C-alpha positions in Angstrom: 0.0 0.0 0.0 0.9 3.7 0.0 0.9 6.3 2.7 0.0 9.9 1.7 1.2 12.6 4.0 -0.3 16.0 3.4 1.4 18.9 5.1 -0.4 22.2 5.8 0.0 24.6 2.9 1.5 28.1 3.5 -0.9 31.0 3.2 -0.1 34.6 2.3 -2.8 36.1 4.5 -1.2 36.4 7.9 1.8 35.6 10.1 1.0 32.8 12.5 2.8 30.2 14.7 2.3 27.5 17.3 4.7 26.0 19.9 4.2 23.0 22.2 6.2 20.9 24.6 5.7 17.6 26.5 7.5 16.5 29.6 7.3 13.1 31.4 9.1 10.3 33.2 12.3 8.7 31.9 13.5 12.1 30.9 10.7 12.8 28.3 11.3 16.2 26.8 9.6 16.9 23.4 9.2 20.3 21.7 7.6 21.5 18.5 7.6 24.8 16.7 5.6 25.8 13.6 5.5 29.1 11.7 3.6 30.5 8.7 5.4 33.5 7.1 3.9 35.6 4.3 6.8 36.8 2.1 5.0 38.6 -0.8 1.4 39.8 -0.5 -1.0 37.4 -2.3 1.7 35.5 -4.1 4.5 34.0 -1.9 4.6 32.4 1.5 6.5 29.8 3.5 5.8 27.5 6.4 8.3 25.6 8.5 8.1 23.2 11.4 10.7 21.7 13.8 10.0 18.8 16.0 12.3 17.3 18.7 11.6 14.0 20.5 13.8 12.9 23.4 13.5 10.3 26.1 16.0 8.4 28.2 16.0 4.6 28.0 14.2 2.3 30.4 16.1 -1.0 29.9 19.5 -1.4 31.5 21.9 -3.6 29.5 24.0 -5.6 32.0 26.7 -6.3 29.5 28.0 -2.8 28.9 25.9 -0.4 31.0 24.1 1.1 28.1 20.4 2.0 28.4 18.0 0.7 25.7 14.6 1.9 24.7 15.5 5.6 24.4 14.2 8.1 21.8 16.4 10.7 20.1 14.9 12.2 17.0 14.8 15.6 15.3 12.9 16.5 12.2 12.3 19.7 10.2 10.1 20.6 7.3 9.9 23.7 5.1 7.4 24.4 2.4 7.3 27.4 0.0 4.2 28.3 -2.1 4.4 30.7 -5.0 1.3 31.8 -6.9 2.4 34.6 -9.3 -0.8 34.4 -11.4 -4.2 32.8 -11.5 -3.0 29.9 -13.8 0.5 29.0 -12.4 1.5 27.6 -8.9 4.9 26.4 -7.7 5.1 24.3 -4.5 8.4 23.4 -3.0 8.7 21.0 0.0 11.8 19.9 1.9 12.3 17.6 4.9 15.2 16.6 7.1 15.3 14.1 10.0 18.0 12.5 12.2 17.5 9.5 14.4 20.1 8.1 16.9 18.6 5.6 19.3 19.3 2.3 21.1 16.5 0.0 20.4 14.3 -1.7 23.0 16.3 -4.9 22.5 15.1 -8.5 22.4 14.7 -10.8 25.4 14.6 -14.6 25.2 11.7 -17.0 26.2 11.6 -20.7 25.4 8.2 -21.7 23.9 8.9 -25.3 24.9 11.6 -25.4 27.6 11.2 -29.2 28.2 12.1 -30.1 24.6 15.2 -32.1 23.8 16.5 -29.3 21.6 16.3 -26.7 24.4 18.8 -28.6 26.4 21.2 -29.4 23.6 21.7 -26.0 22.0 25.3 -24.7 22.6 27.8 -22.3 21.1 31.6 -21.9 21.3 32.9 -19.3 23.7 35.9 -18.6 21.6 38.2 -19.8 24.4 39.5 -23.4 23.9 36.7 -25.9 23.5 34.3 -24.3 26.1 30.7 -24.1 25.1 27.9 -21.8 26.1 24.7 -23.7 26.7 21.8 -21.7 25.3 19.1 -22.6 27.8 20.7 -21.1 30.9 21.4 -17.9 28.9 17.8 -17.7 27.8 16.5 -18.3 31.3 18.8 -15.5 32.6 17.4 -13.2 29.9 13.9 -14.0 30.9 14.6 -13.2 34.6 16.4 -9.9 33.7 13.3 -8.8 31.7 11.2 -8.9 34.9 13.5 -6.1 36.3 13.5 -4.0 33.1 17.0 -5.3 32.2 18.5 -7.0 29.2 21.8 -8.8 28.3 22.4 -8.3 24.6 25.4 -7.4 22.5 23.8 -4.8 20.3 20.5 -3.0 19.6 20.6 0.4 17.8 19.0 2.4 15.0 20.4 5.4 13.3 19.5 7.2 10.1 19.6 10.6 8.4 16.8 11.3 5.9 16.5 14.1 3.4 13.5 14.7 1.1 12.7 17.3 -1.5 9.7 17.7 -3.8 8.7 20.3 -6.3 5.2 20.6 -7.9 4.5 22.9 -10.8 0.9 23.3 -12.0 -0.7 25.2 -14.9 -4.5 25.6 -14.6 -5.6 26.4 -18.1 -9.2 26.9 -19.5 -9.9 23.3 -20.4 -7.2 21.2 -18.8 -4.4 21.2 -16.2 -0.7 20.5 -16.6 1.2 19.3 -13.6 4.8 18.4 -13.0 6.0 16.5 -9.9 9.6 16.0 -9.1 10.9 14.3 -6.0 14.2 13.1 -4.4 14.6 11.1 -1.3 17.9 10.1 0.4 18.8 8.1 3.5 22.3 8.1 4.9 24.4 6.7 7.7 21.8 3.9 8.2 22.5 1.5 11.1 19.7 -1.0 12.0 21.2 -3.7 14.2 19.7 -6.2 16.6 20.7 -9.2 18.7 17.8 -11.5 17.8 18.7 -14.4 20.2 18.0 -12.0 23.1 20.9 -13.3 25.2 24.5 -12.4 26.0 25.7 -15.2 23.7 27.2 -13.9 20.4 25.3 -16.4 18.4 23.0 -14.5 16.1 23.1 -11.0 14.7 20.9 -9.3 12.1 21.1 -5.9 10.4 23.2 -3.7 8.3 26.5 -4.7 9.8 25.8 -8.2 8.8 24.8 -7.3 5.3 27.8 -5.1 4.9 30.2 -7.9 5.8 28.7 -10.0 3.0 28.1 -7.4 0.4 30.9 -4.9 1.0 33.4 -6.9 -0.9 31.2 -6.7 -3.9 31.1 -2.9 -3.7 27.5 -2.8 -2.6 26.8 -0.1 -0.1 24.0 -0.9 2.4 24.1 2.2 4.7 22.5 4.6 2.2 19.6 4.7 -0.2 18.5 7.2 -2.8 
């Protein structure tokens, strides 16, 4: 399916603006500012909005002391509307956002803890011939979750997004001509999780894993356009 996001159009009639904030537990501190600015009477106006979302994490990682489940995002939009005549309209839209968060992280729970497989799963520690047994690690993860704690190796999400769109429209007597041009770019993408939900370095999924396989072929996975 498709998602259609319609931003508020600038207007040339009057200067206006709104501001809001939200405070809460876990260090919640959000803020938003929006302004409409007439530039040329009856023909040119712009509107911009800046939104910041921040919250400290609520899950303590026992492996490295980091806190997971935080929020750290900032986004800004700007839109310029130009109507020099009754038949022509130009509409320019730009967007920027930056996200830098530790994810909520996975925890482990055996669906069938009495199965033969549950007791047999094991992984090398990397030291001699010692093995980690997966079931105790999973049980430990389940117990930690009851205290809002996790034991994982990685869980993070980062991305910078830039968008721009230009619409040109000619409203003629019997028909309309419209041109729509858009560009979207995402950079510095990191989306990484520890899907086994334990301290064992057994499984890892995300962009770092993709990069290790595709990087030698010259395929870049941390940006899109």
